N, C-alpha and C positions, 0 to 999 in steps of 0.2 A: 110555431106553437105559441099562440097568444102574443104575437108580435116579437118573440125572441128569435135571435139568430140561431139557425140550425145548420148542421153539417149537410152539405148538398146531397140529395138523394136519400136522406134519412129523416127521422123525427127526433134525432138526438140533438139537444141544445148545446151550444158552445158553453153556456154556463155550466151544464152538467159535466162536461169534460174538464173544464177549468177547476171545478170543485173537487173532482177526483184527483187531478194533478196536485192541487193545493193540499189535499189530504194525504199526500205521500204515495199515491198509486202511480206506478210507472206506466209509460206508454205501452209497454208489452202487456201489462196486466189489463189495460183498457181494451187492447185487441182481444185478449182472452175472454173478457166480459162481453164484448161486442164483435164477434168474429167477422161480421159483414163489413167492418171498417178495415181500412188499410192505413198504414202510417202516413201515406200521402194524402189522406183525407183531412188531416189536421197536422199542425205543428205547434209546439209550445215553446 
């Protein structure tokens, strides 16, 4: 997405995930928001 790193097989940017984590969202909440992701798709 415009030269930004994305999670493989998705259009979700790494920046998006990091912003959510930095804002206090837990990995489990990210999975709830994006059910097609699995914890193995990313690690923080």
